[in-house]
FIRO-771761 format. One line per field, with one value per residue: residue number from 1; x, y, z of N, C-alpha, C in turn. Coordinates in steps of 0.02 Angstrom, whole numbers. Example, Ala and Ser with C-alpha at 12.3 -4.5 7.8 and 13.67 -1.06 7.14 Angstrom:
% residues 2
seq <- c(1,2)
nx <- c(660,642)
ny <- c(-284,-112)
nz <- c(390,354)
cax <- c(615,684)
cay <- c(-225,-53)
caz <- c(390,357)
cx <- c(660,645)
cy <- c(-165,2)
cz <- c(390,394)
//
This chain:
% residues 183
seq <- c(1,2,3,4,5,6,7,8,9,10,11,12,13,14,15,16,17,18,19,20,21,22,23,24,25,26,27,28,29,30,31,32,33,34,35,36,37,38,39,40,41,42,43,44,45,46,47,48,49,50,51,52,53,54,55,56,57,58,59,60,61,62,63,64,65,66,67,68,69,70,71,72,73,74,75,76,77,78,79,80,81,82,83,84,85,86,87,88,89,90,91,92,93,94,95,96,97,98,99,100,101,102,103,104,105,106,107,108,109,110,111,112,113,114,115,116,117,118,119,120,121,122,123,124,125,126,127,128,129,130,131,132,133,134,135,136,137,138,139,140,141,142,143,144,145,146,147,148,149,150,151,152,153,154,155,156,157,158,159,160,161,162,163,164,165,166,167,168,169,170,171,172,173,174,175,176,177,178,179,180,181,182,183)
nx <- c(1197,1109,1076,1002,889,838,807,708,613,581,530,418,346,321,240,128,84,49,-55,-147,-177,-235,-347,-412,-444,-531,-637,-676,-731,-838,-913,-947,-883,-823,-675,-496,-387,-214,-88,-17,47,138,162,254,286,183,79,-3,-91,-77,-170,-163,-261,-350,-477,-607,-706,-781,-780,-872,-800,-811,-871,-790,-664,-695,-724,-600,-515,-562,-538,-399,-350,-290,-246,-314,-289,-355,-297,-323,-252,-178,-159,-21,44,7,77,205,203,177,267,372,421,476,442,565,639,698,684,537,541,478,478,611,694,626,559,455,312,326,242,171,143,49,102,239,272,243,338,453,443,375,268,96,27,-68,-35,101,157,119,136,151,57,-42,-43,35,205,325,455,450,460,592,682,623,657,779,740,661,760,838,756,777,896,968,921,998,1036,957,921,1004,1019,1164,1275,1348,1310,1192,1177,1191,1153,1266,1305,1264,1357,1394,1426,1430,1471,1599,1771,1877,2002,2181,2286)
ny <- c(1213,1119,1049,1141,1154,1024,1023,1122,1059,948,1015,1076,963,909,1009,996,869,893,985,906,809,890,938,817,779,882,859,731,759,844,753,663,542,393,386,404,506,488,508,577,535,587,557,626,593,513,590,567,539,454,415,374,293,261,156,90,10,-46,74,174,260,316,437,529,505,543,682,725,699,795,912,910,892,775,600,495,386,293,213,91,58,-46,-50,-73,-33,99,148,132,221,346,350,363,344,198,87,56,167,197,241,180,10,-33,80,114,-1,-121,-221,-312,-369,-482,-629,-618,-685,-716,-822,-810,-707,-772,-877,-801,-762,-646,-524,-543,-427,-322,-186,-183,-267,-222,-123,48,43,-31,-165,-327,-316,-304,-342,-452,-563,-567,-633,-753,-880,-904,-916,-1030,-1125,-1118,-1179,-1310,-1344,-1448,-1460,-1437,-1588,-1663,-1809,-1866,-1935,-2000,-2035,-2151,-2191,-2165,-2008,-1889,-1720,-1617,-1483,-1328,-1231,-1061,-911,-792,-825,-870,-873,-760,-714,-703,-849)
nz <- c(-1398,-1454,-1340,-1267,-1349,-1338,-1200,-1198,-1276,-1195,-1084,-1142,-1178,-1051,-1000,-1084,-1045,-911,-930,-1000,-904,-805,-876,-897,-765,-732,-823,-783,-659,-698,-774,-678,-653,-574,-548,-540,-611,-639,-704,-854,-1012,-1153,-1323,-1439,-1570,-1621,-1587,-1472,-1323,-1170,-1036,-870,-747,-592,-530,-432,-480,-634,-764,-876,-993,-1118,-1165,-1101,-1163,-1293,-1275,-1226,-1335,-1428,-1358,-1330,-1455,-1506,-1513,-1388,-1255,-1124,-981,-864,-706,-577,-395,-363,-479,-478,-367,-417,-524,-464,-358,-210,-37,42,184,230,214,95,-82,-166,-213,-330,-405,-421,-461,-483,-605,-646,-556,-431,-371,-214,-54,98,161,143,231,350,348,367,494,529,604,581,554,459,440,458,364,240,93,28,-69,-18,-33,-1,51,-76,-55,26,-52,-90,-2,17,-38,26,161,151,116,232,324,296,353,473,646,810,897,814,721,578,413,347,207,244,373,509,593,728,746,821,850,781,674,700,630,701,828,820,863,807,834,817,838)
cax <- c(1135,1064,1054,950,830,813,776,646,567,558,489,355,310,299,184,71,60,15,-118,-191,-200,-281,-408,-445,-472,-588,-692,-699,-774,-899,-953,-964,-855,-789,-607,-445,-332,-151,-32,-26,108,127,208,252,291,117,30,-46,-90,-99,-187,-170,-310,-371,-549,-624,-752,-780,-804,-885,-767,-812,-885,-730,-614,-718,-715,-528,-488,-578,-507,-326,-335,-242,-271,-313,-300,-359,-274,-334,-196,-190,-126,52,65,-3,134,263,195,179,329,369,472,452,450,637,671,725,631,500,576,444,494,682,726,584,527,392,290,325,186,187,89,53,145,307,279,244,404,505,431,351,201,47,-10,-70,-3,173,180,91,172,111,3,-94,-33,91,270,359,519,441,480,664,717,580,694,829,706,641,821,860,714,802,956,948,927,1040,1009,914,954,1005,1048,1224,1285,1377,1274,1151,1215,1153,1183,1291,1302,1262,1408,1366,1480,1432,1501,1668,1826,1920,2066,2237,2310)
cay <- c(1235,1061,1031,1189,1135,963,1042,1157,1008,910,1060,1084,898,905,1056,966,814,922,1014,851,779,938,937,753,783,928,825,675,789,867,696,624,474,369,367,452,513,490,535,578,530,611,534,678,564,489,639,522,543,396,439,319,308,208,153,30,-31,-33,141,187,324,332,508,565,499,584,752,739,701,859,965,907,885,720,534,487,318,289,147,79,23,-72,-13,-78,9,168,165,137,281,406,347,377,314,137,82,48,232,203,248,118,-38,-35,141,120,-55,-179,-219,-349,-382,-553,-650,-614,-716,-711,-878,-783,-670,-823,-910,-756,-748,-577,-516,-542,-365,-292,-120,-193,-305,-193,-66,108,27,-67,-237,-355,-289,-342,-367,-517,-616,-566,-681,-811,-941,-913,-940,-1099,-1164,-1119,-1227,-1377,-1356,-1486,-1427,-1474,-1650,-1695,-1866,-1860,-1992,-1986,-2089,-2211,-2211,-2112,-1965,-1839,-1653,-1598,-1410,-1291,-1177,-995,-864,-738,-849,-893,-833,-744,-685,-745,-895)
caz <- c(-1429,-1461,-1273,-1250,-1387,-1306,-1137,-1214,-1300,-1137,-1043,-1178,-1172,-982,-993,-1118,-1003,-853,-953,-1018,-841,-774,-916,-884,-697,-736,-859,-741,-608,-732,-796,-618,-658,-514,-567,-517,-659,-602,-743,-927,-1051,-1221,-1374,-1490,-1638,-1643,-1563,-1435,-1250,-1130,-968,-823,-695,-545,-516,-394,-520,-706,-781,-946,-1004,-1190,-1174,-1079,-1216,-1350,-1258,-1220,-1404,-1458,-1319,-1337,-1526,-1511,-1495,-1315,-1230,-1052,-959,-793,-675,-510,-341,-367,-535,-456,-324,-462,-564,-422,-320,-138,6,75,256,243,207,27,-133,-178,-258,-394,-442,-434,-497,-493,-670,-643,-488,-414,-330,-142,-15,171,181,144,294,404,345,390,564,537,634,527,559,392,439,458,306,180,66,19,-116,18,-46,36,31,-129,-30,58,-98,-102,40,26,-54,79,220,137,121,302,360,281,393,532,712,858,924,765,688,505,378,308,158,274,434,538,638,765,742,887,859,719,674,695,617,751,891,808,890,750,855,796,890)
cx <- c(1084,1036,996,885,798,778,710,593,538,512,420,313,282,237,120,41,23,-53,-169,-219,-250,-349,-448,-479,-535,-649,-720,-748,-840,-945,-973,-939,-818,-721,-559,-388,-266,-94,-50,42,92,181,203,255,223,61,-25,-36,-112,-110,-201,-218,-322,-446,-563,-669,-747,-812,-814,-858,-766,-824,-824,-676,-632,-705,-641,-496,-501,-544,-431,-303,-280,-278,-265,-330,-303,-340,-282,-277,-214,-150,-49,79,57,56,197,261,205,244,318,427,441,465,523,673,701,668,599,538,545,461,568,712,682,546,458,375,286,264,209,128,101,97,218,321,283,312,459,495,408,282,151,0,-10,-35,74,199,150,130,126,52,-54,-90,26,157,302,423,511,464,555,700,678,617,746,798,684,702,844,819,739,864,935,961,974,1002,960,953,948,1035,1107,1234,1309,1333,1228,1193,1167,1190,1202,1283,1302,1312,1373,1423,1485,1468,1573,1718,1874,1986,2122,2262,2379)
cy <- c(1178,1041,1077,1172,1073,978,1078,1108,968,951,1069,1020,890,949,1027,909,840,951,960,819,825,939,873,754,827,894,766,701,810,809,651,552,456,341,423,454,525,524,533,574,549,585,583,651,542,536,602,530,476,423,379,339,247,213,87,-17,-10,35,147,257,344,406,550,563,544,658,770,743,769,916,968,904,833,655,527,414,322,218,141,38,2,-32,-16,-33,83,191,174,202,345,408,362,343,254,139,78,116,245,216,179,74,-37,26,142,62,-114,-174,-251,-363,-458,-567,-649,-643,-707,-766,-854,-745,-719,-857,-867,-734,-677,-577,-509,-483,-331,-224,-127,-228,-281,-132,-6,96,-10,-143,-261,-328,-334,-374,-432,-574,-619,-621,-745,-876,-956,-941,-1013,-1146,-1171,-1168,-1299,-1394,-1392,-1447,-1467,-1533,-1685,-1752,-1857,-1922,-1968,-2043,-2155,-2236,-2154,-2072,-1918,-1773,-1632,-1523,-1378,-1234,-1111,-945,-810,-759,-874,-844,-821,-714,-732,-788,-876)
cz <- c(-1434,-1393,-1251,-1286,-1357,-1240,-1148,-1236,-1242,-1093,-1075,-1172,-1102,-971,-1026,-1076,-942,-872,-969,-954,-806,-810,-903,-816,-697,-768,-819,-688,-640,-751,-737,-621,-594,-534,-546,-569,-621,-641,-817,-959,-1123,-1266,-1432,-1561,-1664,-1623,-1524,-1360,-1221,-1060,-924,-767,-651,-535,-480,-433,-593,-720,-856,-961,-1078,-1202,-1154,-1133,-1274,-1336,-1253,-1290,-1436,-1422,-1330,-1410,-1537,-1496,-1419,-1299,-1154,-1031,-884,-765,-604,-458,-343,-423,-517,-413,-367,-501,-523,-381,-246,-102,42,150,276,239,139,-22,-147,-228,-327,-437,-462,-475,-515,-559,-668,-570,-477,-370,-257,-103,60,198,187,209,353,407,374,462,577,569,576,533,490,387,433,395,240,159,58,-29,-81,8,-3,7,-22,-103,9,13,-108,-64,51,15,1,142,211,142,194,343,350,323,457,597,756,886,876,732,613,475,336,260,190,332,455,586,674,760,812,898,790,723,663,687,670,816,881,839,832,770,835,853,913)
//
């Protein structure tokens, strides 16, 4: 019985969020604001709506908040978010075929640079190294440290200093070329 009540409560909350988002979109259109409402969250304890939106430039939404408060009969907060947060909020499938990292497990967004793509030997084609949010792929930062460490490994025929003497690297061991058959 308690489970049914909880499901009804969630369904009712979901309906309120959808109605609030629809009302916000309608009012944004009527007021001619250059913004895109994305999602609404409702906190039943405080009777408070938080509506997330995207906008390319600063938007004066005071009139919108005032109208939404009266229409929804609740406190309303509008929160502008960036492209990465939009992708996290809306979700989707990444180029790898898995759900977006930001939606499934990524808590904070690490700094990602074009230098990371260069270090990994990736083509610097924006279409190939950008995520659905239009920013550089977050996963470029996952292996960045490994690629930096790999650059420190000496190459064949490179002279290195050892604690006792100088030496020349003869051959780099490669696990893929090892003969693992029993002797």
